C-alpha positions, 0 to 999 in steps of 0.5 A: 560518257554520253549515251549515244557513244555508249550505245555505239560502243555496245553495238560494236562490241556485240557485233564484233564479239569484243568485250566492252570496256569496263567503265563503259560496261558499268555506265551503260548496263541499265539501258544499252540492251535496248539501244543495241537491240534497236540497232540490230533489228534494223539490220538487213536479214543475212549472216551478219544479222544472225551473228549479231543476234548470237552475240546479243544473246550471249551478252543480254540473254536475260533482257526483255528482247532475248525471246524475240532474238531466239525466235529470229535465230530459229527461223530458217534463213531466207532463201533466194528471192524468186524472180517476179514473173513479167506482168501480163500485157494489159488488154488494148483499150477499146476504141473511143466512141467518136460521138463521145469524143466529139461531145467531150471536145465541146467542153460543156460545163455543168450549167450548160449541161443543166440547160441541155436537160431543161431544153430536152424537158421543154421539148417533151423528152424526159432527161430526169433531174436537171443536175448537170449529169448526162446519165443514162436517162439523159442519154435516152432523152437525147436519143429521143430528140435525135430520133425526132430530129432525124439525125443519128441516134448516138445519145451524145451531143454534137455542136448543133444539137447542144446549141439548140437544146441550150437555147431552148433551155435558156428560153424556158428558164427565162420565161415567166408564168406570164410569158407562158400564158399562166394565170392565177389558179394555173398549175405548172412545174419547172422540171419533170420532178419539181414540185407542182406550183399554183399561181396565187393572185395578188391581193390584200387581207386582214392578217391576224385575228379580232380579239373575240375569235375563239382560241385567239392568242395574244401573239396573233395580233394586232390585226393589220391589212397586208397587201400582196402586190404581185402574183406569186407561186406556191406549192400545190402540196407540202413538199413530198418525201420523194421530192426531198429524197431527190434533193438529199441524193443530189446534194449529199446533205447530212441529215443525221442527228435524229428527230424529236418523236413522241415515245408514248410518254414524252417528246424525245430526240431519237437518233435512229429516227430521220426523214427516211424513218420517222416512225410513221407509216409513210410513202414517197407521196406523203409530206416529208417530216423530220426536217428543220428550217435549215433543211428547208432553206437548203432545199429551196436553194438547191431547187433554185440552182437546178431550175434557174428560178427563184424558189424560197420559203413563204413569208408568214404573211404570204402563208396566211394569205394563201391559207385563207384564200379570201376568207376571214373565218378561222379555217378556209372551210368556215368557222369549224373543221372536221377530220373529213376536211383535214388531218389532225387529232379528231379527239378534240373539237373546235366551235361547232365541230364534232369528234372525228378520227385521230389517224396518228400519222401523216396522209398522202399529200392532197388527200383533202379538198383544196382551198379556193387558190388550189392549195391542199392541206393548208390546215393540218397534216404537217406544220410548215416552216416559213421564212420569218424570225419569231416576234411575239406580236405584229407590232412593227411588222411590214404591210407588204407581205415580206418576211420579218427577218429581225427579232428572235431569229433563234426561233423560226415560225411554223404555220398550219398545224399538224396531224398531231395537233388539236383543231384549234391549232390549225386555224389560219392565224396560229403561229408557232416559234421553233428552233431552226435546227430542231427536227420534229416528226410533224414538221415539214414545209411548202415552197414558194416561187417568185414570178418576176 
């Protein structure tokens, strides 16, 4: 007899207090209690369900479901359901601010709101980050603008105000440093919280080292002349922790995965460490660490979107050119270096240098004198990611200063050395190839900006 039919017969027999047919009883004895129980469990509460439970216990009193059935019978019958009291009337909505309604009717998209923020910043009213969100800080800046313009201080945009600020923001975005009257050595910012940038002049230099320089490695040559045809802007400092934090907050970038740190006996990735908690004593004025090449690329892409300018990582050639600042010695200071000039492991020496201090951590950006181009910490503090893929030598490299994006791109290049390195690793020509997804507690970066 089919199993479904046996279940139906069993259910009817129990519910109606009828005996099972003998043949059906013998065939269904093994599993009918469970099937019947499932049917009874689905019945709505009431007298019919209680009668079915009573019949179930009479027939299947030794089944695994019997205890639950008895509990259900012992429970008091459900009383009448109390009527649900009428819901309290919702308070009447506050009348909409006419100025807010008028701004909403303008239909400004995110890019338009970013331009409004740029326009406010250009006119001396600080809107905060140019993120397209007109929050309290931007509203205060709008009120400041309205106060200066002699109009109603609503903190919202009308059509005329929006048009003026968008035009001002567009003009600021389109303006090149030349249009702003900037010259090599000048410092500028594209927004109130953007990195400070220095205009680096065009020029040429000998990249790499002669064979007789102390500490020279095979991958630092052969020497070749590289020409930087146009001025470009470089971060005056390495990107600071506070600057990177604004990027993480704005984008929600996933920075999980830990950071490679020194445990006292070995380098080891610790998942509890990150750019926020590197194990070093840092403030927001210190260069960010525990960032990989992909994090640095994401940061410059975000900065480009926020400002409308072309931010990027330096090429390896640009980084050496900017670090040397017209010098041909191992360091822009000369043939040796001291811990009064840079942050590194002063337990070691280079050339005629002397033993100095080992601080065992980063120091605030700009703690040491700038080079001739106005750039700080080009030697030490943190190793800086650049754009290029790793190639063992300069054979086949371009001579125009552009990034070398072929070769072993499973490694990207770092320049400058760090607080944890010996002085020889800080030389202007030193190169280090590192996996682009690895985060180290001495790795950071510096940004560049194209000016044309």
